[in-house]
C-alpha positions as CSV (number, residue, x, y, z in Angstrom):
1,M,10.8,42.4,-30.5
2,P,13.2,39.4,-30.2
3,Q,13.7,40.2,-26.5
4,M,9.9,40.3,-25.9
5,A,9.5,37.0,-27.7
6,E,12.2,35.4,-25.6
7,A,10.6,36.7,-22.4
8,D,7.1,35.4,-23.5
9,A,8.6,32.0,-24.2
10,Y,10.3,31.9,-20.8
11,L,6.9,32.8,-19.1
12,A,5.1,30.1,-21.2
13,G,7.7,27.5,-20.0
14,Q,7.3,28.6,-16.3
15,L,3.5,28.5,-16.5
16,G,3.4,25.2,-18.3
17,Y,5.6,23.7,-15.6
18,F,3.3,25.0,-12.9
19,L,0.1,23.8,-14.6
20,E,1.4,20.3,-15.3
21,R,3.8,19.6,-12.4
22,E,2.0,21.5,-9.6
23,L,-1.6,21.4,-10.6
24,G,-1.5,18.1,-12.4
25,W,-3.1,19.2,-15.6
26,V,-2.7,16.7,-18.4
27,H,-0.5,18.0,-21.2
28,G,-2.7,18.9,-24.1
29,S,-5.8,19.4,-22.1
30,Y,-5.4,23.2,-22.3
31,R,-3.8,25.8,-24.6
32,L,-1.4,28.4,-23.3
33,D,-0.4,31.6,-25.1
34,V,1.7,34.4,-23.8
35,Q,2.0,37.8,-25.5
36,A,3.6,40.9,-24.1
37,G,3.7,39.3,-20.6
38,I,-0.1,38.5,-20.6
39,A,-0.9,34.8,-20.4
40,T,-4.1,33.3,-21.9
41,V,-5.2,29.8,-20.8
42,T,-7.8,28.3,-23.0
43,L,-9.9,25.4,-21.7
44,P,-12.2,23.3,-23.9
45,E,-15.1,23.7,-21.4
46,E,-15.9,25.5,-18.2
47,N,-14.2,24.0,-15.2
48,P,-14.6,25.9,-11.9
49,V,-12.2,23.6,-10.0
50,R,-9.4,24.3,-12.5
51,R,-10.1,28.1,-12.4
52,E,-10.0,28.1,-8.6
53,A,-6.8,26.0,-8.4
54,L,-5.1,28.3,-11.0
55,E,-6.1,31.5,-9.2
56,R,-5.3,30.3,-5.7
57,G,-1.9,28.6,-6.5
58,L,-0.5,30.9,-9.2
59,P,3.1,31.7,-8.2
60,D,4.9,35.0,-8.5
61,I,6.8,34.9,-11.8
62,D,9.0,37.9,-12.8
63,G,7.6,39.6,-15.9
64,L,4.1,38.0,-15.7
65,K,1.6,40.9,-16.0
66,G,-1.7,38.9,-15.8
67,V,-3.5,35.6,-16.6
68,N,-6.8,35.3,-18.5
69,V,-8.8,32.1,-18.6
70,I,-11.2,31.7,-21.5
71,I,-13.4,28.9,-22.7
72,G,-13.4,27.8,-26.4
73,A,-12.0,25.6,-29.0
74,T,-8.3,24.9,-28.6
75,D,-6.4,23.1,-31.3
76,A,-9.3,21.6,-33.3
77,A,-8.5,20.4,-36.7
78,P,-9.3,22.6,-39.7
79,E,-12.8,22.0,-41.0
80,E,-11.6,21.3,-44.5
81,E,-9.8,18.2,-43.3
82,T,-12.0,15.2,-43.1
83,E,-11.7,11.8,-41.7
84,S,-13.7,8.6,-41.8
85,A,-17.0,8.2,-39.9
86,F,-15.2,5.9,-37.5
87,Y,-12.6,8.5,-36.6
88,S,-15.3,11.2,-36.4
89,F,-17.3,9.0,-34.0
90,L,-14.3,8.7,-31.7
91,G,-13.6,12.4,-31.8
92,L,-10.2,12.0,-33.6
93,A,-8.5,14.6,-35.7
94,P,-6.4,14.1,-38.9
95,G,-2.7,13.3,-38.4
96,S,-0.8,11.0,-36.2
97,L,2.0,11.1,-33.6
98,P,4.6,8.4,-33.4
99,F,6.1,7.4,-30.1
100,P,4.0,9.8,-28.0
101,V,4.9,10.7,-24.4
102,G,2.7,9.3,-21.7
103,D,-0.7,7.5,-22.0
104,L,-4.3,8.5,-22.5
105,F,-5.5,6.1,-19.7
106,L,-3.9,7.2,-16.4
107,P,-2.1,4.5,-14.4
108,L,-4.2,2.9,-11.6
109,L,-3.1,4.1,-8.2
110,A,-4.0,1.1,-6.1
111,D,-3.8,-1.9,-8.6
112,P,-1.1,-4.3,-7.4
113,K,-0.4,-5.2,-11.0
114,Q,-0.1,-1.7,-12.5
115,P,3.1,-1.6,-14.6
116,Q,5.4,0.8,-12.7
117,F,8.6,1.2,-10.7
118,F,8.3,0.8,-6.9
119,T,9.8,-0.8,-3.8
120,S,7.8,-1.6,-0.7
121,Y,8.2,-3.0,2.8
122,R,5.3,-5.2,3.7
123,Y,4.2,-7.3,6.7
124,Y,2.3,-10.4,5.4
125,R,-0.2,-12.4,7.4
126,T,-1.6,-15.8,6.1
127,P,-3.6,-18.5,7.8
128,Q,-0.3,-20.5,8.2
129,D,2.3,-17.9,9.0
130,S,3.4,-14.2,9.0
131,A,6.5,-12.7,7.5
132,N,8.3,-9.4,6.7
133,A,8.8,-9.0,3.0
134,A,10.1,-6.6,0.4
135,A,8.1,-6.2,-2.8
136,V,9.5,-4.5,-6.0
137,G,8.1,-3.7,-9.4
138,Y,9.8,-2.6,-12.6
139,G,7.6,-1.6,-15.5
140,E,6.2,1.1,-17.7
141,T,3.9,1.7,-20.6
142,F,5.6,2.9,-23.8
143,G,3.5,4.7,-26.5
144,V,4.1,3.6,-30.0
145,Y,1.4,5.5,-32.0
146,R,-1.2,8.1,-31.2
147,K,-4.1,9.5,-33.2
148,P,-4.8,12.9,-31.6
149,G,-8.3,14.0,-30.7
150,R,-10.0,17.1,-32.0
151,R,-9.7,18.5,-28.4
152,P,-6.4,18.6,-26.6
153,G,-5.8,15.6,-24.4
154,N,-8.1,13.3,-26.4
155,G,-7.1,10.6,-28.8
156,L,-6.5,7.0,-29.5
157,Q,-3.1,5.3,-28.6
158,I,-1.4,2.0,-29.1
159,G,1.4,1.0,-26.8
160,I,3.5,-1.7,-25.2
161,A,3.4,-2.4,-21.5
162,G,5.7,-4.7,-19.6
163,A,6.5,-5.3,-15.9
164,L,8.1,-7.5,-13.3
165,F,6.7,-7.9,-9.8
166,A,8.7,-9.8,-7.2
167,Q,8.6,-10.5,-3.4
168,F,11.5,-11.3,-1.1
169,N,11.4,-12.9,2.3
170,L,13.3,-10.5,4.7
171,D,13.1,-13.1,7.5
172,A,15.3,-15.5,5.6
173,S,19.1,-15.1,6.0
174,S,19.6,-14.5,2.3
175,A,16.3,-12.6,1.7
176,D,15.0,-15.3,-0.5
177,L,13.2,-14.5,-3.7
178,I,9.7,-16.0,-3.2
179,N,7.8,-15.3,-6.4
180,A,8.2,-13.3,-9.6
181,D,5.5,-12.4,-12.1
182,Y,6.3,-11.2,-15.6
183,T,3.8,-9.4,-17.7
184,I,3.9,-8.1,-21.3
185,G,0.9,-6.6,-23.2
186,L,-0.4,-4.4,-25.9
187,P,-2.7,-1.7,-24.5
188,I,-5.0,0.3,-26.7
189,T,-6.2,3.5,-24.9
190,W,-8.7,6.1,-25.8
191,R,-9.8,9.4,-24.2
192,N,-12.6,11.8,-24.8
193,G,-12.9,14.5,-22.2
194,S,-13.3,13.0,-18.8
195,T,-13.9,9.5,-20.1
196,S,-11.0,7.1,-20.9
197,V,-10.8,3.4,-21.9
198,R,-8.1,0.8,-21.8
199,L,-8.3,-2.4,-23.9
200,R,-5.3,-4.6,-23.2
201,F,-4.3,-8.0,-24.3
202,Y,-1.4,-9.3,-22.1
203,H,0.5,-12.4,-21.1
204,Q,1.6,-13.3,-17.5
205,S,3.9,-16.0,-16.3
206,S,4.9,-16.7,-12.7
207,H,7.9,-18.4,-11.2
208,L,9.2,-19.3,-7.7
209,G,12.6,-18.3,-6.5
210,D,15.4,-20.9,-6.3
211,E,16.2,-20.3,-2.6
212,Y,12.6,-20.5,-1.6
213,L,12.1,-23.7,-3.6
214,L,15.1,-25.3,-1.8
215,R,14.1,-24.1,1.7
216,A,10.3,-24.6,1.7
217,N,9.9,-27.3,-0.9
218,P,6.4,-26.0,-1.9
219,E,4.1,-27.6,-4.4
220,R,4.9,-25.6,-7.6
221,I,2.1,-24.5,-10.0
222,N,3.0,-23.7,-13.6
223,L,0.8,-20.5,-13.8
224,S,0.7,-18.9,-17.2
225,F,-2.1,-17.1,-19.1
226,E,-3.1,-14.7,-21.8
227,A,-5.9,-12.3,-20.8
228,L,-8.1,-9.7,-22.5
229,E,-8.9,-6.7,-20.2
230,L,-11.3,-3.8,-20.6
231,L,-11.5,-0.9,-18.2
232,V,-13.6,2.3,-18.5
233,S,-12.7,5.3,-16.4
234,E,-14.5,8.6,-15.6
235,Q,-12.6,11.4,-13.8
236,S,-12.7,14.9,-12.6
237,D,-9.8,17.0,-11.3
238,T,-10.1,15.4,-7.9
239,W,-11.9,12.1,-8.3
240,R,-11.7,9.1,-10.6
241,A,-13.8,5.9,-10.9
242,Y,-13.2,2.9,-13.1
243,F,-14.8,-0.4,-13.8
244,G,-14.3,-3.4,-16.1
245,G,-13.0,-6.9,-16.1
246,E,-10.8,-9.6,-17.7
247,Y,-11.3,-12.8,-19.5
248,L,-8.6,-15.5,-19.7
249,V,-8.2,-16.4,-23.4
250,H,-5.7,-19.2,-22.7
251,R,-4.6,-20.4,-19.3
252,E,-2.5,-23.0,-17.5
253,P,-3.6,-24.8,-15.4
254,T,-6.5,-25.4,-17.8
255,D,-9.1,-25.7,-15.1
256,L,-8.8,-22.0,-14.1
257,K,-12.1,-20.2,-14.4
258,R,-11.8,-17.4,-16.9
259,A,-13.7,-14.3,-15.8
260,S,-13.1,-11.5,-13.4
261,A,-14.5,-8.1,-12.5
262,H,-12.3,-5.1,-11.7
263,G,-13.2,-1.6,-10.3
264,G,-11.9,1.2,-8.1
265,L,-12.0,4.8,-6.9
266,E,-9.2,7.3,-6.7
267,F,-8.7,10.8,-5.4
268,R,-6.1,13.5,-5.8
269,T,-6.3,16.8,-4.0
270,T,-5.7,20.0,-5.9
271,R,-4.4,21.9,-2.9
272,R,-0.6,21.7,-2.6
273,V,1.1,20.5,0.6
274,W,4.8,20.7,1.5
275,G,5.6,22.8,-1.5
276,S,4.6,20.8,-4.6
277,G,3.0,17.7,-2.9
278,H,-0.6,16.5,-3.3
279,W,-2.5,13.9,-1.2
280,V,-3.5,10.9,-3.3
281,G,-5.2,7.6,-2.6
282,G,-7.2,4.8,-4.1
283,V,-9.1,1.6,-3.5
284,D,-8.9,-1.2,-6.1
285,V,-11.2,-4.2,-6.0
286,K,-11.0,-7.4,-8.1
287,A,-13.2,-10.4,-8.0
288,W,-12.4,-13.7,-9.8
289,E,-14.8,-16.4,-10.9
290,E,-12.0,-18.8,-9.8
291,H,-12.6,-17.6,-6.2
292,D,-16.4,-17.5,-6.3
293,W,-16.3,-13.7,-6.8
294,H,-14.6,-13.1,-3.5
295,R,-13.5,-9.4,-3.3
296,D,-9.7,-8.7,-3.3
297,V,-9.2,-5.2,-1.9
298,S,-6.1,-3.1,-2.3
299,L,-5.8,0.3,-0.6
300,K,-3.0,2.9,-1.1
301,A,-2.8,6.5,0.2
302,G,0.0,9.0,0.6
303,L,1.8,12.0,-0.9
304,E,2.7,12.6,-4.5
305,F,5.4,15.0,-5.7
306,G,5.6,15.9,-9.4
307,A,3.2,15.3,-12.2
308,Y,0.6,12.5,-11.8
309,Q,0.2,11.9,-15.6
310,P,2.4,9.3,-17.2
311,G,5.5,10.3,-19.1
312,Q,6.7,12.9,-16.5
313,R,8.7,12.6,-13.3
314,R,6.9,11.9,-10.1
315,V,7.5,10.4,-6.6
316,R,4.8,8.9,-4.4
317,L,5.2,7.8,-0.8
318,M,2.3,5.5,-0.1
319,L,0.9,3.6,2.9
320,E,-0.7,0.3,1.5
321,A,-2.9,-2.5,2.6
322,Y,-4.3,-5.6,1.0
323,D,-7.0,-8.2,1.9
324,G,-8.0,-11.1,-0.3
325,Y,-6.5,-13.8,-2.5
326,A,-2.8,-13.2,-3.2
327,P,-2.1,-11.1,-6.3
328,H,1.3,-13.0,-6.6
329,G,0.9,-15.6,-9.3
330,Q,2.2,-18.8,-7.7
331,F,0.1,-18.2,-4.6
332,Y,-3.2,-17.1,-6.3
333,S,-5.2,-19.7,-4.3
334,D,-4.0,-18.3,-0.9
335,L,-5.9,-15.8,1.2
336,I,-3.5,-13.2,2.6
337,R,-3.3,-9.8,4.2
338,Y,-0.5,-7.3,4.1
339,Y,0.3,-3.8,5.4
340,G,3.2,-1.7,4.4
341,I,4.8,1.4,2.9
342,G,6.1,1.9,-0.6
343,L,8.1,4.4,-2.7
344,Y,6.7,4.7,-6.3
345,L,8.5,6.4,-9.1
346,G,7.4,7.7,-12.5
347,F,9.5,8.8,-15.4
């Protein structure tokens, strides 16, 4: 019996890795049980796309005798445990989870200001000039507290998100730092099935690089603001759409107009390429009242290896393009275009 239990645990680990790393299933959105070499995958609701991906891509694992997929309750809370009407309305279960892994609102693929780690080469074009540049980002979302949902993968989470975004002029002899934006915020995220929401209060401040200041002697703007953001997302295994906006609670300069709209569309193929890769891409659109609701469009598409959900390792190689007012703080009033390629990392 102990040997059989160890073998089942090994099979569960191998299958869990396949479901989350290869197929991209969010941890907690299914239940996996292995007994005597037979695996049972429980889904909260019928999902033909998931069934097909599992059946088509299931690898050969020594000792695995079969896989059953059933539909039914997974880890719902016991009926005798009750919560407030508010928690019941949100679909939350009793209990809590401190310092959870990942986030309930998936990171935005094409948003230039999504907190994440990346480095990109870009060719910039402006009405005045063109330049080769390197762009980097350092940032992540750290979960502090989660109230789990009554279904796996659902819940309510509070976290901390911080990031640095910087651009360097590769045409300058010393690769001058041009602009750096610093953000720190408190995101509250919620998921119920295919619907997720992010409510975030955050601060941003922007600064010009010393070498750029000495070389170009530009007119400096002391850009700093606090904003309240709300985004609502709806997703399937392949597609995701989101929409919302921001409102500047406090801003400097004080004549900045406050409102913006924000939306986008993403895709992620379930069919694997080059071993464990998946094609991914997205378009992100923002429109600020400050710019008379001009559309700023960011496009990214490429290959992703690893797990797409936050809190697990992944690598993306992405072609990228942008057309609109600059997302780089000090140059927010400049119309720009850029094209490039970037390497994006997740941990």
